[in-house]
C-alpha positions as CSV (number, residue, x, y, z in Angstrom):
1,M,-9.7,-5.9,28.3
2,P,-12.7,-4.1,26.7
3,P,-12.6,-3.3,23.0
4,T,-11.6,0.2,22.1
5,A,-14.0,2.4,20.3
6,P,-13.2,2.5,16.5
7,V,-12.7,5.7,14.7
8,T,-15.4,6.3,12.1
9,A,-14.5,6.9,8.5
10,A,-13.8,10.5,7.4
11,P,-16.3,12.1,5.0
12,A,-15.5,11.9,1.3
13,T,-15.6,15.7,0.9
14,P,-12.7,18.0,2.0
15,I,-13.1,19.5,5.4
16,P,-12.5,23.3,5.8
17,A,-9.1,24.0,7.3
18,G,-10.0,27.6,8.4
19,A,-11.5,30.9,7.3
20,G,-11.0,31.3,3.6
21,E,-9.0,28.0,3.3
22,T,-9.8,24.5,2.4
23,A,-7.9,21.3,3.2
24,P,-5.5,20.0,0.5
25,S,-6.8,17.4,-1.8
26,P,-6.0,13.9,-0.6
27,R,-3.3,11.9,-2.4
28,L,-5.9,9.2,-3.1
29,R,-9.7,9.4,-3.1
30,V,-11.9,6.4,-3.5
31,A,-15.6,7.3,-3.9
32,G,-18.6,5.0,-4.0
33,L,-16.5,2.1,-5.3
34,S,-18.3,-1.2,-6.0
35,H,-17.2,-4.2,-8.1
36,R,-18.9,-7.3,-9.3
37,Y,-17.3,-10.3,-10.9
38,G,-19.5,-12.0,-13.5
39,G,-22.7,-11.0,-15.1
40,E,-25.5,-8.8,-13.8
41,D,-27.7,-11.8,-13.0
42,D,-25.2,-14.4,-11.8
43,G,-22.3,-12.2,-10.7
44,T,-20.7,-11.9,-7.3
45,W,-20.1,-8.6,-5.6
46,A,-16.6,-8.4,-4.3
47,L,-16.8,-4.8,-3.0
48,R,-19.8,-2.5,-2.2
49,D,-19.8,1.2,-1.6
50,I,-16.1,1.9,-0.6
51,S,-15.2,5.5,0.1
52,L,-11.8,6.4,1.5
53,D,-9.3,9.2,1.4
54,V,-5.5,8.7,1.9
55,A,-3.5,11.8,2.7
56,E,-0.1,12.8,1.4
57,G,2.5,10.8,3.2
58,E,0.0,8.6,5.0
59,F,0.4,4.9,5.6
60,V,-2.9,3.1,5.4
61,V,-3.3,-0.6,5.9
62,V,-6.3,-2.5,4.5
63,L,-7.1,-5.4,6.8
64,G,-9.6,-8.2,6.5
65,Q,-10.1,-11.9,6.2
66,S,-9.3,-13.9,3.0
67,G,-11.9,-13.3,0.3
68,C,-13.1,-9.9,1.6
69,G,-12.0,-8.0,-1.5
70,K,-8.7,-6.5,-0.2
71,S,-6.7,-7.4,-3.4
72,T,-9.6,-6.4,-5.6
73,L,-9.6,-2.9,-4.0
74,L,-5.9,-2.6,-4.5
75,N,-6.1,-3.8,-8.1
76,I,-8.8,-1.2,-8.8
77,V,-6.7,1.6,-7.2
78,G,-3.7,0.4,-9.3
79,G,-5.7,0.6,-12.5
80,L,-5.5,-3.1,-13.1
81,V,-9.3,-3.7,-12.8
82,T,-12.0,-1.3,-13.9
83,P,-14.7,-1.0,-11.2
84,T,-18.3,-1.7,-11.8
85,M,-19.3,1.5,-10.0
86,G,-17.6,4.4,-8.4
87,N,-14.5,6.6,-9.0
88,V,-10.8,6.7,-8.0
89,A,-8.6,9.8,-8.2
90,V,-4.9,10.2,-7.5
91,S,-3.7,13.7,-6.7
92,G,-7.1,14.9,-8.0
93,V,-6.7,13.2,-11.4
94,P,-9.3,10.6,-12.2
95,L,-7.9,7.1,-12.8
96,F,-10.6,5.8,-15.1
97,P,-10.5,5.6,-18.0
98,V,-6.9,4.4,-17.6
99,R,-4.4,6.4,-19.6
100,H,-1.4,4.5,-20.9
101,D,0.7,7.6,-21.6
102,Q,2.7,9.8,-19.2
103,S,-0.4,11.9,-18.3
104,G,-1.9,9.4,-15.9
105,P,-1.2,9.2,-12.2
106,R,2.1,7.7,-11.2
107,L,1.5,4.5,-9.3
108,A,3.8,1.8,-8.1
109,Y,2.8,-1.8,-7.1
110,V,4.7,-4.2,-4.8
111,F,3.3,-7.7,-4.9
112,Q,3.7,-10.7,-2.6
113,E,6.3,-12.0,-5.0
114,A,9.1,-9.7,-6.0
115,N,8.5,-10.4,-9.7
116,L,12.0,-9.5,-10.7
117,L,13.1,-10.4,-14.2
118,P,15.6,-13.3,-13.7
119,W,17.8,-12.5,-16.6
120,R,18.4,-8.9,-15.6
121,S,20.8,-7.7,-12.9
122,V,19.5,-6.1,-9.7
123,L,20.4,-2.7,-11.2
124,R,18.6,-3.3,-14.5
125,N,15.5,-4.6,-12.7
126,V,15.4,-1.3,-10.8
127,T,15.9,0.7,-14.0
128,L,13.1,-1.1,-15.9
129,P,10.2,1.4,-15.1
130,L,12.6,4.2,-15.8
131,E,13.3,2.8,-19.3
132,L,9.5,2.7,-19.8
133,Q,9.4,6.3,-18.8
134,G,11.9,7.1,-21.5
135,L,14.8,8.2,-19.3
136,G,18.3,8.1,-20.7
137,K,20.7,5.3,-19.6
138,G,22.9,7.5,-17.4
139,E,20.0,9.2,-15.6
140,R,18.1,6.0,-14.9
141,E,21.2,4.1,-13.7
142,D,22.1,7.0,-11.4
143,R,18.6,7.0,-9.9
144,A,18.6,3.2,-9.6
145,R,21.9,3.3,-7.7
146,E,20.5,6.0,-5.4
147,Y,17.5,3.8,-4.4
148,L,19.7,0.7,-4.1
149,E,21.7,2.7,-1.7
150,I,18.6,3.7,0.2
151,V,17.5,0.0,0.6
152,G,21.0,-1.1,1.5
153,L,21.7,-3.1,-1.6
154,S,24.2,-1.0,-3.5
155,D,26.8,-3.7,-3.3
156,F,24.5,-6.2,-5.0
157,A,23.8,-4.1,-8.2
158,K,25.4,-6.6,-10.5
159,R,23.8,-9.7,-8.9
160,L,21.0,-11.7,-10.5
161,P,17.7,-12.2,-8.5
162,H,18.4,-15.9,-7.8
163,Q,21.6,-14.9,-6.0
164,L,19.6,-12.9,-3.4
165,S,17.5,-14.0,-0.4
166,G,13.7,-13.5,-0.4
167,G,14.0,-10.4,1.8
168,M,16.6,-8.9,-0.4
169,R,14.5,-9.5,-3.5
170,Q,11.6,-7.7,-1.9
171,R,14.0,-4.8,-1.1
172,V,14.9,-4.6,-4.8
173,S,11.2,-4.6,-5.6
174,I,10.6,-1.7,-3.2
175,A,13.6,0.2,-4.7
176,R,12.1,-0.4,-8.2
177,A,8.8,1.0,-7.0
178,L,10.2,4.1,-5.4
179,A,12.7,4.9,-8.2
180,S,9.8,5.5,-10.6
181,G,8.7,8.5,-8.5
182,P,5.2,7.3,-7.7
183,E,2.5,9.4,-6.2
184,I,1.3,6.4,-4.2
185,V,2.8,3.0,-3.5
186,L,0.4,0.0,-3.4
187,M,1.6,-3.1,-1.5
188,D,-0.3,-6.4,-1.7
189,E,0.9,-8.6,1.2
190,P,4.5,-7.9,0.1
191,F,6.0,-10.0,3.0
192,G,3.4,-12.7,3.1
193,A,5.7,-15.3,1.5
194,L,8.6,-14.7,3.9
195,D,9.4,-16.6,7.1
196,A,8.3,-15.0,10.3
197,M,11.7,-13.6,11.3
198,T,12.4,-12.1,7.8
199,R,8.9,-10.7,7.7
200,D,9.5,-8.9,11.0
201,Q,12.8,-7.5,9.7
202,M,11.1,-6.3,6.5
203,N,8.4,-4.6,8.4
204,A,11.0,-2.8,10.5
205,F,12.9,-1.9,7.3
206,L,9.8,-0.6,5.6
207,Q,8.9,1.6,8.5
208,E,12.4,3.1,8.6
209,L,12.3,3.7,4.9
210,W,8.8,5.3,5.1
211,L,9.8,7.5,8.0
212,R,12.7,8.9,5.8
213,Q,10.8,9.2,2.5
214,R,7.2,9.8,3.7
215,F,5.6,8.3,0.5
216,S,1.9,7.5,0.5
217,V,1.1,3.8,1.0
218,V,-1.9,1.5,0.8
219,F,-0.8,-1.8,2.2
220,V,-2.9,-4.9,2.2
221,T,-2.6,-7.6,4.8
222,H,-4.6,-10.2,6.9
223,S,-2.1,-9.9,9.8
224,I,-3.4,-7.8,12.7
225,G,0.1,-7.5,14.2
226,E,1.6,-6.3,10.9
227,A,-1.2,-3.8,10.5
228,I,-0.7,-2.3,13.9
229,F,3.1,-2.1,13.5
230,L,2.9,-0.3,10.2
231,A,-0.2,1.8,9.9
232,D,-1.3,5.3,10.6
233,R,-4.8,4.0,10.0
234,I,-6.2,0.6,9.6
235,V,-9.2,0.2,7.3
236,M,-11.0,-3.0,8.1
237,L,-13.2,-4.6,5.4
238,S,-16.1,-6.8,6.2
239,S,-16.6,-10.3,4.7
240,R,-17.8,-10.4,1.1
241,P,-19.0,-8.2,-0.3
242,G,-16.3,-6.1,1.2
243,R,-17.4,-2.9,2.9
244,I,-15.6,-0.6,5.3
245,A,-16.5,-2.1,8.6
246,E,-14.3,0.2,10.8
247,I,-11.4,2.6,10.6
248,Y,-8.9,2.6,13.5
249,D,-6.3,5.3,14.2
250,V,-3.0,3.7,15.3
251,D,-1.9,6.3,17.8
252,I,1.3,4.6,18.9
253,A,4.5,6.6,18.7
254,R,7.1,5.9,16.0
255,P,9.5,4.5,15.4
256,R,7.8,1.3,16.6
257,T,9.7,-1.8,17.7
258,P,8.6,-5.4,18.3
259,E,8.2,-4.4,22.0
260,I,5.0,-2.5,21.2
261,V,3.1,-5.8,21.7
262,G,3.5,-5.2,25.4
263,K,2.0,-1.7,25.3
264,P,-1.6,-1.2,26.5
265,R,-2.7,0.6,23.3
266,Y,-1.4,-2.3,21.2
267,G,-3.5,-4.7,23.2
268,E,-6.6,-2.5,23.0
269,L,-6.3,-2.2,19.2
270,S,-5.6,-5.9,18.8
271,D,-8.5,-7.0,21.0
272,S,-10.9,-4.6,19.3
273,I,-9.9,-5.7,15.8
274,R,-10.1,-9.4,16.7
275,H,-13.5,-8.8,18.3
276,R,-14.8,-7.0,15.2
277,L,-13.4,-9.6,12.8
278,G,-15.3,-12.3,14.8
């Protein structure tokens, strides 16, 4: 099967939507981003000249081989790492310098490990970011219960993390992220530590949740199948230093099921991505 033609990256500047109108600002804009670890003379470039827009409600997957800078990119977008060069804006608000008060962009991060506090109940893990936002106990518990209901864990509110399965812990982590009202959710291989069957179940769960909530997502993975199942667009990074090698539109109807692996378009995308990754 011949590789499909990749979709080229969109320009960094807004595209006119019509006479007298402009397209809305993207939820996330990454412009000219480069990052080097180490000194100017002996450092290593992890990323070079990354520019990318993520629209409101879009699900973007960043795909690439290990060491290509995927997690570095996500850590910069999350404000955890200050880039050597370039800019990041969320909802038009510059991310750097990072503001540690309530005026900065609202970001939520879901890591490979759920990172729940073992001594806090499921409910109190979900309320943690709301406590940091200064919400009163009643309001934050009401919101936490709402999102535990959304992720199907309302009956486990009083449990401790060690009493849950790995997939359930990741559901709590996602509930915690969404309860904080983020403008964008960043996910760094959140299901990578799960067994294959649970990972497939969590991908289906995340798709269903996203279809209902339509939050903006940047999701990092090295799994081609996971990327095609979840993404509106796949952003492929080259080997180090990571650059945008290709951007693919995943034009497969939703909701997607595991049966998409038998669809011609799935095969075209998978073949093209594998060919491009080498």
